[in-house]
N, C-alpha and C positions, 0 to 999 in steps of 0.2 A: 808089275814091278814098280816099286817106289824109288824115285831118285833121292839120295840122302845128302848130297853135297852140291853146292853151286858156288862158282867163283866168277867174278866179273860184275856185270851190270844186272841189277834186279830192280825193275821199275826205273827210277831216275838216280839210283844210288849204286856206286861201285863197292864191292866188298866180298866177304866170304860168309857162307851160311852152311851149317851142317844140322840136319834135323835129328830129332830123337828117333830111336828105332820104331818102325811102324808108321812113320809120318813121311809124306812126300814133301821134299824141300821146296818144290815149286808151288804148293798150295797150302802149306801148313801155316798156322797162326803164330804170332811172335813168341808166345810162351812155349812153343813146341820145338824150339831150336836148342841144340847143345852149344853152338857157336853162332853168334849174330854180330858181325862187326858194325852193323848199323845202330846197335844199342850201346849205351854207356854201361860199362862194367867197372866196378871198383875193386881194387886190390889193397888189402891192408899191408902197409909197408913199414910202420913203426908204431909202437905202443909203449905206454909207460904210466907211471903214477908219481906225482910230485907233491911235496909239501909247498903250499903257497905262503901261508902265514901261521904262526903259532900264537894262539890266543892265551897268553900266560895270565895267571891270576884271574881267569874267567872274565876279563873285561877287554874290550877293544874299541878304539875310537872310530867314528864314522869316517869313511873315505875309501880309497882304492888301494889295494895291496897287490903286488904282482911279482912274478918271477919270469925269467926267460930260460928256455932250455935249448941249447944248441943241438941241431939235428945232426946225425952222423953224416959223414961226407958222402956215403952211398945214397943218401936220401936228400940231402940239402940242395942239390942242383936240379932235382926233378921238377917238372912243371905239372900243371893240372892237379894240384893237391887239394884235398878236402879233409876235414877232420870232424870228430865228434868228441866231446868231453863231458864227464859227469862230475859234478861237484858234491863232495860229502865231507863230513866232520867225524873225527875220532876223538872221543873223550879220553882223559888220562886213565880211566879204568878199562879201556879197550872197547867200549861200546861205540858202534858206528851209527851215524844218523845221515839220512838223505837231507842235506842242508836246505835245498829249496823249499822243503815242506815245513821247516820249523824255524826259519830265521828270516830276517829282513835283509838278505844278501842275494847277490846274483853273480854268476860267473860269465866272463867274456873270454874269448880265445881266438887266436888267429896264427897263421904262419906267414912269415915274410923274410926273404933273404936268408933262408936256411936256419931260421930261429922260430921256435914256438913260444908265443907269449900267452901267459895265463894270468888273468886278473880277477880278483874277488872284490866286489864293491859292497860295503856296508852302508846302508841308507841311513842308519842311526847308530848311536853308540850301542854296543852289544855286550853280552855277558850275562851270567847267571847271578852275579853278586856274591858268589861263594869263592873265597880265596883259594881253596884247595881243589877246585875243579878247573881243569884247563882243556882246551880243544885244539886239535890240529885241523886246519882248513886245507883240504887236499883236492886234487883233480886227477881222475883216471882218464886217459885219452888214447885215441887211436887216430892215426893219420892214414888216409887212403889216397891212392893215385888212380885217376880215371884212365881207363884203357880204351883203345880203339877210338 
């Protein structure tokens, strides 16, 4: 008979462990647990997509452009937050581009005090030189909370 759950002390760590069916909780490897409070688990708690800057007339000066997004009250007071963001551009004809692959720009992001800060930095003046082509510089993001 295989033991499936263990509560209390395991080695030098206190916690809770539940093994996958067919695995003995006392001898199984870390990847064979359904629950392992000794491991860091991340839960997605907030996601969104925001316009950072609109590149009108297909030209934009070098520098940093940013926005701040207030996090909902249910999220803003939480600790142990991590996030991931993806920077992309949308042309006025609807075409989408992965910005880091085609442009001299980069995205930086962070959360502090219940606010998400998104910044796009242009290393040089940008644009296509075509007055009727415009781009939206956007970021899609997800905020995670570490559990256990």
